[in-house]
N, C-alpha and C positions, 0 to 999 in steps of 0.2 A: 544524420549522424547523432550520436549520443552526446556530443559536445560541440562547442563552437570551434570551427577551424580557424587557424591563423594563416592568413594569406598575404603574400607580398607580390604586388604587380610591378615588375621591373620594366622600365622603358629606356633601354640603352641608347636609342637613336634620337631622343628628343629631350629638350629641356622643359622644365615646368614653366609654361607661359600661359597664364589664365585665358588669354584671348585666342590661343591657337586651337585648331580642331583636335589634334592628337591629345592635348592636355584635357580638353573638355570631355572627349570620349572616355578617357581613363577615369576621370573623376566622376562622370555619370555612373559608370559601372561600379566604382568604389562605393558611392553613396548607397546603391542598392545592396551590394554585397555586405555592407556593414550591419545590415539588419540581421544577418545570420552568421557572420564571421568577424573576426578581428582583422582589420585591413590596414596594410601599409602600402604606400606607393613610392617607388624609387625612380627618379629621373637622373639623367646625366648630371644636370645642375638645376638648382631651383632659382630661376631668375626672379620669379614672383614668389610671394609668401602665401601659403595656403593656411588660413586660420579657420579650421572646420573641425568640430568635435567628432571624434570617432574615426578620423583618418590621419594616420601618422605619415610624415614625409621623410625621405632620405635622399641624399645626394651620392651618386656613384663616384663622382670626381669633384669633391668640394672645391668651389672657386674662391678666389680672393675677393672678398666683398668690396675692397677699396679700389678694385680694378674696373668696376662698372660692369654692365651687362655684356655677356658673351653669347652670341647666338650661333656659335659654330656648329652646334648639333643640328640647327635648321639649315644652314647653308653648306655644310660639308666641311671636313677638316683635312689637313694634309696628311701624307703618309707617316711622317715622324710623329705627329701628334696622335694619329690613330693608333700606332704601335704603343705609345705611352698610355693611351686610353685603355687598350686591351689589358695592360698590366693593372690598371686601376680596377677594371672589372673583375679580374681574378682575385685581387685582394678584397674587393667588396664582397664577392661571393663567399670567400673564405671567412671573413670577419663578421659579416652582417646578416647573412641569409641562413645560418645554421639552425635557427630556432623555429622556422616556419613549417607548417604541414604541407603547404602548397606554394610553389613559386610560379607565377605566370610571367611569361616573357613576351613583350610586344614585338612584333615583326621589325627587323632591321637588317642591315647588310649581312651580319653573321648570325642570323636567326638560329635559335636552338643552342647556341654556345653556352649561355648562362644556365639554361635548363639542364644541359649536359653536366655542367660542373656540380649542380645540385643533386642530380641523380647518382653521381659517383659516391655520394655519402648517404644514399638511401632515401633522399627526399623525392617528392613528386614534383618534377619540373615540366611545365606545360607551355610549349610555344603557341602564341596566338598570331596567326598569319593573316596579313592583309595585302601582301604583294609577293610576287614570285618573279625571279630574274629569268627571263626567257632568252636563251642563247641566240635564237634566230633574230630576235629584235635587237639584241645587244650588239650584233655584228655591225649595226649602223652607227655605233657610238665612236667617239675618238679613242685612239689606241690606249691612252692612259685609263680612261673610264672603262674601256672594254676589259683591260687587264684586271682592274679592281673588281668588276662584276664577275668575271670568270673565277678569280680566286675566292671571292666572297661566296659565290654560288657553290663552289666545290666544298668549301669548309662548312657552309650552312647545310648542304645536302647530307654530308656525313653526320652532322649533329642531329638533324631532323630524323634521319633513318633509325636512330637509336631511341627516339622518343616513343613511349607507349601510347601517348595521346597527343594529338595536335588539334587545335581548334582553328578552323578556317571561318572567315566572315561570310563567304559566299560559296555556292556550288561551283562556280567558275574557278575559284581559287583551289577548291578541293581537287578538281581535275588537274589544274596546273601543278600543284604540289605532287600529286601522284605521278604525273608524267615527267616533269623536269627534275624533281628531287628523288624520284624512284622510291617513294614511300607507299607501302601497302594502303589501299583506300580504306580498309576497315579500321585503320588507326587514325583516320582523319574524320572529325565530326564538324558539322556546320552549325554555328550559332550566329544569327544575324545581330547586328548592333541595333540598339533601341532608339526610340524617340521620346523626348520629354513631353508627354502629352499635357502636362499641367501648364507648360509654357507655350508650346506650339499647338494651338487649338483654333477653331474657326473664330474670326473676328470680323465684324461688319466693315465692309470696305469704306463706307461713308464716314464712319466713326474714326477709322484709322487715318483717313486722309485729313480729316479735321484736326486730329491730334498732331499730325506731322506738318500741317500747313501746306498740303499738296492740292493742286487744282482738282476740283471734282469732275471736270468734263474731259480730262486728258486720258488717253490710252497709255497706261504705264507698264513698261517692261522693267522688271527689277532683277538685279543680280546681287546675291549676298555671298561673300566669301573673299578669300585671299586673291590678290592679283599677281599670280605667279605663272610659271611656264606650263603648268598642268591645266590651266584654264585659259581660253583664248577668246577675248571679247572683240578682237580686231575685225573679224568678218561682220559681226552685228553692227558695230559702230560705222564701218564703211557703208554698209547697206542702208542704215538709217539716214546717213548723209545723202546718199544717192536718191532715196525715196523722197526726201524733202517734205515730209508731212509734218506740219507744226503741231498737230494734235497728238503725235506719238513721241514719248520721251523714254529714255533709258535712265534709270536711277541705279547707281552703283554703290553698294554698301560694303565697305571693306577697304583694305589698303595692301600695298605690296610693291615689289620691284618694278612692275609694269605700269604703275599708275601714271607716271609722267608721260610714258609713251602713249597711253590711251587718251590722256588729256590733250596732247598735241594732235593726235589723229582726229579727235572730235572737233577741235578748233579748225583744222585744215578742211575737213569734210563738211563742216557745217551741220554736224549731227547734234541733236538736242540731248545732251548727256549731263546728268547731275551727279557729281562725285561727293558722297557724304563722308568718306573716310571711315575709320573705325567707329562703331557705336557700341554701347553697352549691350551685352548679350540679351538682356531682358527686353531691350527695345527692338531686337531683330524681328520678332513676329509681327510687329506693327508695320514695318516696312513691307514685309511679305503680304500682309493683309491689304495694304494700299494698292498692291499690284493688280493688273488684269492678267498678266502672264509673267511667270518667273523663269529665269535663265539658268541653265547648268551647262555652260559651253565648254565641256571638257575637250582637251586635245589628246585623243587616245594615243597618238604617236609619242607623246611625252612620257608614257609609262613604259617601264622596262619589260612588261609583259606584252606590250603592243595593244592591249585592251584595258579598259577600265575594269579591273578585276575586284577592287575592294568594295566594301559596303558603304557607298556614298551616303553621307548624312544630309547633304544639302537637299536632295530631292524628297526624301521622306518628310523633312520639315516643311518644305513647300506644300506638299500634298496634305499634311496634317492641318495646316492653316486653311486649306480649301482653295488652292490656286493651281491652275494647270501649269504644266512645265514644258519647256522646249529644251531638248538635249540631243545627245548623239546615240545612235543604235549600237551600243558597245557594252559588253559584259552584262552585269546585273541590270543595267538600265532597261534592257530589252524586256524584262519581265516586270519591272517596277512601274513603268509608264506605258499605258495603253494608247498607242498612236491613234489620234483622231478622237479619243474619248476623254482621257485625262491629260493629254498633252500632245506634243509633236516630236517626232524623232527624224532627224536628217543630219547629213554630214555637216560639220561646222565649217562651212566654206562660204565665201562671198556670194557665189552664184546661187546656192541654195537659200541663203538668207534673203537675197534680193527677190527671188520668186515668192518666198514666204511672205515678206512684208507687202508685196503688191497685192496679195490675196489674203491679207491679215483678217481673221474672223472678227465679227462685230464684238463689241463689249458684252452684249447680251449672250452671244454664243460662248464666249470665254467664261462668263459667269456660270453658265450651265455646266461647262466642263469642270469648273472649280467645285461645284456641288458634287459632281461625280467623283472628283478626286478625294473628297472626304470619306468615301466608302472604301478606299484602298486599305487592304489589310496591312497594318504596320505593327512591327514588334515594339513593345515597350521596354524600357530599361529593366523593369522588374522581370520581364520574360527572359531577357539576356542574362541577368544575374542568376536566375533559377536554372537556366540551361548550363551555365558554367559550373554552378555548384553540383548539379546532378552528375555531370561528367566527371568532376574531380572526386566526388564521393565514390562513384563506381570504380574509378581507377585506383583509389586508395584501398578499397575493399578487395580488389583483385590482386594486390601485391602479395608475394609470398611472405608468410609469417615465420 
């Protein structure tokens, strides 16, 4: 383009929380985009303060600072609050978004609705999709959640069908959007999320263990991430306890609603599990580097698509540091991890974990697999930003004058 674009990345379904994955993903992209564009990010509420040159922040529904942190965008809000929030979104779009060349809208229950409001006044609104509501899988939900998903899917589908451009994070999502939202495939482009290669890079295991104070002779399994319903560590913990091998430890880096459950399970089963809680993001690569094998124990049944459709960040970061990965054969993971070469893919169930731990490869073999993992082709955040910009510039140029 002959001038810098002004871009607002709107995130209606999340608060700005610097330790959360959705926030980090948005900010990683914003940091790269600001090299070529003027960038603003807008979250439902800003729980944390972003003090970073070149990135402006906005709140869709400003909160009362005296009331303390409200994480309702993370845990879900009631119907009355949600209707009130929709009003806030409409006012925000009317009053705050008029001056931007491009409005990006991160996937949420009513995906496409903000983009649609912007398109009505001639702006380019681009939904960024990382999840699709699958009605077949939704049939297994409770009636209240089922109703919400069906209404949300109907409204989102209507909005998405009017979008001239939709960016999906994976090919799996592109197919899901085309099938379940009835969007022409030629209007859906795939741009993968990136990896911060300056932070997630190969680090010597011995150096990492010395830095963290971890025993040099143990076989370390490491999980990094939130302890929520989409990740299930229970089968691994149960099988570790049953195996009873004192040389094998699981180190858990992160926190969440299931931590107490896992701590109790480890104590009952006699599994060697160390819970580190939240750590600074800059320290995460050191824990990955200390590992022999990293875990991505997704529970595919927890996703409304029935599969892990989104662009997982955990696995690329593991691979970038040079560690093999054990995960599930679902969605994009099937193409990201080469079973038996850069990791292992099997159902996240106790029986499978039990058999795997009995035949756990040697540390030397895992080290060889880690070296192979570093050769995995991974997208950088610069690649992602360039992909977004190219698509937006093309869509702007194609608009009627």
